[in-house]
N, C-alpha and C positions, 0 to 999 in steps of 0.2 A: 505494500499498499503507499502512494505517496501523498505526503501533506505538506500544508505550505506555510509559513507563517515568515512576519513582517517585523523588522527590528529598526532601531536606528543608536547612532551613538555622538553623542557632542562631545569637544574640548576645547580647552582656551589654552596656547601656547605660548612662553617666553622667550624670544630669540635674542640671542648670544650667547657668551660666556655666561654673563649673570653672578649676582651674590655678592659685587665688586669689584668681581677679578677684574683687571685692566684687558677693555678690548677696544684694541688701538687698531683702526687702520691708515694709511701710510699713500699718498699717490703725490706724482709729479708730473709737470706740463712745460711744452715748447712751443716755441715756431721756430720752423728752421728757415735761411737763407730763402728757401723758392718760398716761402710761405705755410708750408706743409705744418698742420695739427697733430703733433703726437703726446702723449696719456700714459704713461708707466705707471703702472699696479704689479704687487705681489698675487694680487687675486690668481687663484690655479680656476682650469677650466675640467671640470669634470663631470661632464654631463648637464648642467644643472643651466646654460646659458650663460654663464656669464659674462661671454666674451660678447654679446649680443646685447644684454639690459647695459652691463657698463659704459658699454660704446655708446649706447642712445643718450644716457645723459649729458656726457658735456656735445654730443651731437646738438641735442633741444638746447644747451644753452650759447651758443659758440654761431648758432644759426648755420649748421654746414650739414651736409649728407654723414650716414654712420659709414657709407662707402669710404668718406675722407678722417675719420678717423683712424690716426695709425695707433693699435695697442699693445702696447711692448707689455709684456704680462709674462709669466713662469720663467723668469728668468733673473737669479740671482746677483747678477752682475750689474743689471740696469733698472733693476725695477725697485722699489721700498718695501720694504713687510706690511702687509695689508693683514696679518693673521691668517686661521687655518680656514680649509674653507669647511667646516662645522659649524655645527647650532641655525643652520638657517641664519646664517649673521652677514654675508657678503653684500644681498642688496640692500642692508639698511645699511652696513657700518663702511663698507669698500664703495657704496653709492656714495654714500655723502662724503666722504674724502674724497672722491672722485666728483661732484659735483662744489664741493669749498677748492679745490685747485683750479675745476673750469671756468669759476666764478672771476675769483682771483686774475689771472692770465687775461680775462673778459675785460675787468676792470684797468688791468695797465695796459691794453689794445684801445680801448677808450681812452685814456688818458691824452697814449702818443697822439692817436685819429685827431684829438680835440686840438692839441698843439700844433702837429704840420695844418690841418686846416685854420686854423685863426677861431677855433669856435668856443664859446662859452658853457658853463657848465648846464644853464638854463635849456639848450637845444639836446632833444632826445637824437639820442645815434638807435641807427635799426644793425644788425648782423645780418649776413644774409650771404650766403655760399659764397665768405671767404672775403667779402668788403663790407665795410661799415659807412654807413650815410648819416647823411642828416636825414629827419623823417620830412622838416618840412621842404626841406629843398632838396632831393636824391642827385643833382648835379653835383652835389656838394659829398662826393668819395672817397674812399680811397680803400687798397686793398690791404692783406693781411705781409702780403709780398713787398708791398712796399715800404709799411712799416716797418718789417725785417730790416731791408732796404740802409734804412737814415738813423740804424740807432745797432748798438751795440747789441749782438745778439741774446747775449746774457740777461739784461733784462729784460726778456722775454721768455725765461724760463723760472717759476715758481715750484714751491710743494707746500704741502697742506696738509694737516693731522685732525683724524676724528675720533675722538673717545667717548663710546655710547657710556650714557649714567648711569649709572644701577648702584644701590648699596647692601651691604649685607645684610642679611635678615636677622632680628631677633630672633635666637634661640628659645626663648624664655615668652616672649608676647608675641612674636608671630609679624612683627610689625618690621616693616623696611619697604625698600621699594630691589627687589632680586634681579628683577628684570624690566626690560625695556626695550622696544613695543613689545602688547601680547599682540597675537593674531587670534584668530575665534573660529571654528568651523564643525561640519553635520556630516552624516553619511545617516542614509539608509539604505536597508535592503529587501530583497525579497528570494525567501531560498523556498526552495522546494527536497525534500528530502525522501529517498525510501525507506523506510522501518523495517525491510527484511535485510537491505542490503547494508544500511548503513552510508549509502551515499549520497553526497547534496550537492544541487548546483545551485551558481548565483541565478536568479532568474529574472532580476530587475535591481537597478542601482543607481542612487544619487548622489551625488560629493560636492559640498558649497563651501566653499572656501573665502574667509577674508582676507583681501588681497594688497588693502592700504587704497594702494592703486595700481594698476597695473601698467606697467610698463609695457610687457611686451603678452599683450592675451595668449598669443598663440604658446607660447613658451610654457606660461602658465599652464595651460589645458593640458602639456605633456607633463609636466609635473604631476599633476591633479591625477594623470592617467596611469602613469608610473608607480605615483606612489599609492594609486589605488593596485593596484597587481603585487606591488610588495607585500603590503597590509594583506595580502588574501593569502599569500606563500606565508605570513606567519601567523594566521592564522586556522588554516586549513593543514598547510603541509611539510615546513622545513622544521625539522627535527635534528640534533647537532646528535642526539642519543651519548650523554654521557654516562660513562659508566667505570665507577670508579678511580674518576678524573680524567678517561681517556675519551676520547670524541672518537666514537663509532661509525657516523656518519661522515667521512672526513672529505671524501667528493661527491663528484654530483650523479653516479650512479645511485647512491643510495639518498644523499641530501636533496631531497626534491624542491625545486621552484617551478614557480605556473611557468606554462610556455606558452607559447602563440594560441594554444589550442584552447588552452584557461583561462584569454584573452574576456572578461567582460565589458559589455558595451556603457559605460558611465554618463550620464547624463552630469555635466559640470557646469556648474553656475558660481559662479566670479561673483562677490559683493565686494564694493568701491567705498571705503571709509577709509580718506585719505588720513593720515598719521602725520602729524602736523608737525614731527622731528626727523621726518622721513625724507630722501631726495624725491621729488614731487609727490608723496604721500606713501611710497610706495614698505612693503614691508617683506622678510623674505618668505618663503613658503615652504621650504625643501624637504624638514621631515614633519610639521603639521599638519599638509595632507593624509599622512599615511594614519594619523592617531586615531582618531573615530569609526576606523571600519570594522576593523577587530569586537568592537565591543557591537556595531551592528549589526554584525554576522550572530555572532554569542546570542544576542539579545532576540533574532529570527529564527535562532535552533530554538529557544525558549519558548515563544510563540509559535511554534509549530508540532511541536511533541515536549512541551511540557517540563522539558529538561532543561536544568540552568547546569553548565558544563563550567569547569572553574579553572580549566586546564588546558594549554593550549603547544601542539596544533593536534586541533579536530578533526583525525581522521577516522574512517567510515567505521575502523575497532573499536575505537573510543567513544563512539556515538551509539553504532551500536547496543553495547555494554553496556551504557546509560539506559539506553532507552527501553533494554530489557530489563534493569533493574526497575525500574517508577512501575514495568509493567501491564 
């Protein structure tokens, strides 16, 4: 017999190292003699889309295309420390460092443009396609290359640092500001369980994630799909099988993970509630998208067969045994 059930899980997650631990990212930027813009950061690309999202931030500030942003990263010879690609912190922390650096360089370029074009501070300047021009009179313009040719290039280099603001939590009172910012999410699933075999299929799924501001919606949806798949494996398949301190499932023949055949079509809902301290309001969501999935699956199992599972992964053998025990 097959039985169906629905379950939801909700979560909140504090990004970054937290609890007062120094959480620092650095970045530097420059304009070369050809007018090209380069920004340097130690942020690593591990599949989360850092190269894309972090390049979008300076491009937006300087009015250039992301294709024109030279992003030098993962090179300890040239880049500054941006901290680890962990704790879902790169978009917020390093994104802020990139934003501060780009804004500082923009200010330098703006001041140089006013000086060369003989403009006062009250006249609004527009940045577009490696050019700076006066809003009221676009004929008064200058290129990044022309500015670079008029001064010492060292004047067109800048470094900035960003540190997340958190405090250690008081263990006795629970007071403090251990993380910032927080992100929120929810997951809902429908499952179908074969009560004769313990087999479980996820027949429907929805994942909702607060992202602050969606710098790149496609990358976010990719993170949500990947996070759901990883959490699905965590809940239903993945088992190290540790016996007396020894990992028995030490290869992918025995340590099972979801394949493309196990993938679920997830309805993804992106919630934008901009975070005032974040770069353009964006929060990191690397780990948060995983958190509510397993609870939703476990709640759906309970709704379907009345069994409260307290140990994962929920293999067919475990589920069938639990169904028979209540049965």
